[in-house]
N, C-alpha and C positions, 0 to 999 in steps of 0.2 A: 303413716305419712310416707311420701315418696323417698325422702332422704333416708329414712330408716331402712327401707327396703334396699336402697342402693348401697348403704353402708354394710348391711348384712351380707349382701351378695358379694361385695368386694372382699370382706373378711373371709367369707367362705372360700372364694377363689384362691386367696393366699394360702389358706390352710390346706386345701386340696392339692395345690401346687407342690407344697412341701412334702406331702405324702406320696403323690403320684409321680414326682419327677424321676426317681430312679427306674420306674417301670415304663415310662414312655420314651419314645425317640427324642433325642436332643434336638431342639429347633431353636433358632436364634430369636426367641421371643422373651420380652420382659413385661410382666403385668405389674401395674402400680395402683395403689389405693390408699386413701387417707382422707383428711379433712382440711378445709381451707376457709379463709375469711375473705368475704367480699368487701372491697372499698369502692363503693359506687360513686360515680361522678356527681358532684353536687348539683349539676344542671339536669339530672334525671327527674323530671316533673311528670306527674300523671296527666296524660292528655285528655282533653275534652271533659275535664271534671273541675267544677268550681272550687276555688280555694287552692292553697299552695300545698301540694302533697309531694314529698320527697321520698325516694326509695331508700329504705334503711339498709345499712350495712348488715351483713348476716353471715352465719356459718353454714357451709354446705359440704357434703362429701364429694369426692371425685374418684374416678377410676380412669386408667388409660392403659393402652397396649402399645408396646414398641416392637418394631421389627429392626434387629440390629444387622446392618449391612456388613460392618467390619468392625475393627477396634474402636472407631471414633465416631461413626455416623449411624443414626437411627431415625426411622420414620415412626411417628406417634399419632395415634387417634386418642383424643382426650375428651372426657365428658364429665359434667358436673350438674347436679340438680338439687334444689332445696326450696325452702319457704323463706319469704320476706314479707315486708309490709310497705305500702306507701303511707307514710305517717303525715298527718296534717301538722304544719309548723305552728299553728296556733292552738294545738291541743284538742282539735275537734274530732278525734277518732283516727282510724286507719283503714286501709283497704288491704285484704289478704291477697298476697301475690306469690305466684310460683316463678322461680328464676331457673332457667336451664341454659347451658352453654355447651357447645361442642366445637372442636377444631381439629384440623389435620396439620401436623407440624414436622419440621425437620430439626433434629437435635444434633449438636456437635459436642462430643465429650472430650475433655482433655485427659491426659495420662494414658495408661495402657488399657488393654481390653478388660472387661468387667471380671473375667475369670483368671486373669494373668498377673495380678500384682497390686496396683495402687488401690489402697483402701478408700481414699478420699478422691473424688473425681468431680471437678467443677464442669458445668455445661451451659450452653446457651442454645436458643433455638428461635425460629420464626415460623409462622404458619397463618392459617386463615380458617374462619368458621362462622358460627352464628351465635347470637345470644337471644333467647326467647324469654320475654317478660309477659306473664299471663296473669292478669288481675281479673276481678269479678266482671268489670264492664268493658275491658279491652284486652287486646293481645297484640304485642308488637314483636316482630322478628327483624333483627338487624344483622347485617354482614359485618364481620370483624376481621381485622388483621391483628396478629399477636406477636409480642416480643417476650421472650422467656429467658430467665437466668436461674441457675439452681446449683445444688450441690448434692452429690450422692455419696453416702458413706457406707461402704460394704462391711457388713457384720461377719459374713462368711463369703465364700466365693459365689454363692447364689443369692443370699438374702441381704438386703440392704435398707438403709433409711434414706429418705429423700426430702429435701427442703428446697422450696422453690417460690419464685414470684413471677406472675404473668400480668402483663399489661395488655388489655383488649381495647383496641380503638375501633369505635363504630364508624363505618364509612357512611352510614345513613344519617346519624344524628350527631356526629362529631363529639361523641362522649368518650371519656377515657376511664375505664374501670380496672381496678387492680384486684388480683387474687393471690393471697399469700397462703401457702399450704405446707403441710408436713405429712408424710406417709411412709409406707413401706413398699419395697419392690422385691419381686422374685424373678430370677432369671432362669429360663429353661434350656438355654443353649449349652454348648460344649464349654467345659472349663478344664483348666490344667489339673491333672491328678496331683494329690499331695505329694511332696517329695519323699522319696523312700527314707526310712530312718537311717541315721548315720551308722555305719558298720561299727560293731563293738569288738574289741580285742581285750578280753578280760585279763589274760595273763601277760599281756604286753610283749608278745613274742613276734609281732609283725604280721600275724596271721589272724584274720577275723574269725569270730566264734562260729559263723555259719559253715566254715570249711575246716575248722581246727579239729583234727582227730585226736589230738593229745592235749586237752585242757590242763590248766594249772602247771604249765611248764615253768620251772624255776627261772627267775630273771637272769638274763645273760647267757641262757643256753642257745647254742646255734641250732636252728631248726630247718626242716625241709619245707616244701610248699604246702604241706598239710599240717604244719605246726608240731611235728614230731622231731625229737632230738636227732641231730645228725650224729652218725657214729664218728668218734674221734680216732684218727689213726695214730697209733703209737709204734715206736721201734724199740725192740728189745734185742740185746746182744750180749755175748759172753765169749771170752777167750781163754782157752786152756793152754798152759805152757808147762810141760813136765821135762826136767833135765835129768840126764843119766850119767852114771859114773863110766869111766873109760871101759870099753868093751863089755858093757853090761846092758841087759834088757829087763832089769828088775826095777819096778816102780817103787820109789822110796816113800816112806811113810809120810814125809812132810807134804806130799802132794795128795794125800787121801781126801782132805777137806775140799780141795779144788775139784777133784773128781766127783765128790758128792754134789757140789754146786752145779756142775755140768749135767749130772743125772737129774737133778730137780728141774733144770731148764728144759731138758728133753721130755720129762714127764708133763710139764705144763703145755708144751707145744708138741703135741703127739704126732703131727704130720711131718716133722723134720727128719731129713736124712743127713747123716753126718759123715764126712771124710776125716778120718784120723790120720794125720801125716807124721811119719817117722823120718828122722834125719841122723846123720853121723858127722864126725869130723873127717879129715882127710888122711888120717893115719891108717895104714894098712891097705890091702888090696881093694880095688874098687868093687869087685864082685862080692867080696866078703862084707864090705860096708853096706852094699845093697841088701844083703840078706839080714844084716844086723838092724838096719833101719826098719825092715818089715817086722822083725821079731819085736822091736820096741813098740811099734804102732799096735801090733796084735796084743801085747801085754796090757795096754790101756784099754782096748776093746774088751778083752776078757774080764777085766775088773768091772767095767760098766755093766756087762751082761751078768756076770756071776754074783757080784756084791750089791749092785744097785737095781737090778731087775730091768735093765733096758733091753728091748728085743734086739737080737743080733741082726735082724734083717734091716735095721735102721742104721747100722754102723758098718763102715768099710775101712779096713786098715790098708794104708798105701805107703810103701817105703820108697824114699827118694834117694837113699844112700848119701853120698857126699856132694850131690849136685846142686843143693840149694843152701849154701852157707849164709848165715846172717852176721857172722863176724869173721875176723881173720884167723886162718888156721896156722898162722906163724907164731901164735903166742898160746900159752896154756889157758889163759883166760878165754881167748876167742875160741879155742877148741872146745872148751867146757860149754860155751853157749850154743855151739853147733850140735852137741849131742843132746837132742831134744825130740819131743813129740808135741805136735800143735793141733789145735782144733779151734776154728774161729766161726761163730754162729751169729746170724743177724736175721730177725724176723719182724715183719710188719703185722700189727693186729689192731682190731677195733674195739673200742669200749663203748 
């Protein structure tokens, strides 16, 4: 039968559309197909036939094609064809009848574009066409105007379900026929690409996994733009103070541990150069005190080189004589503080 051929063709069109859509150019077309039920006007009587024969309501398939102008407007060509009967009201038989209808319509959709968001989109439309009622003994073709209301539910950005009611008003016979339908639609036009997946930051360092060169960074670690730990700047310092007896350049045993700590510091930071400063009090000639301060500084350098293995090229003894006191030379205690060798080191390093 015709309606079986039409239904098969419509179903095949939907299936082919699903398969071929990625391979063809995107065009703003929507194909619709499904089944509907006719509610014919009770005044539809078989013409020129004795007895009262009324056209029975019936189920028929439909197919339509839409051209989408923009987000909300589309032009549609719609067609339905199937079998019915003119049934005698007194039970005296029926007349086999084919019913076909077509129309051209304008549709107005609510909500956003079919590929951009709203899953449920109500619509309405108006149009004009014809209904052809072809029985064994007669054939009538009537011009119709149509009113349409419907709802489209998008299952994906391209595939959707369609529920609709059409009222067809015959300008020739003043009949009002209704058509309630449900079907599927497939959209061939451009749709929004799916949103990219949310960036993942597995170790929580603020750098997403796609650019993180140092995964599994411990929580709380400061990282650079590639997710790798930033070097932490540290400051290390040490201060050596060796005091001497009056008119002596001999390092006393009580300072050996301090010298060992300085040597360890120099071995840890092998690029450091050190000035070892020698000083005296103000007792005695100035020239003599200058020489004495140099001998005191050299005594400390010699111990660092000979006993602790520090390269002599890293050490320089500098005598300042009595020119840089740190206490008053007027008292014995102050003069004892001024008889000294000093070395102060500070270095920045990264961990």
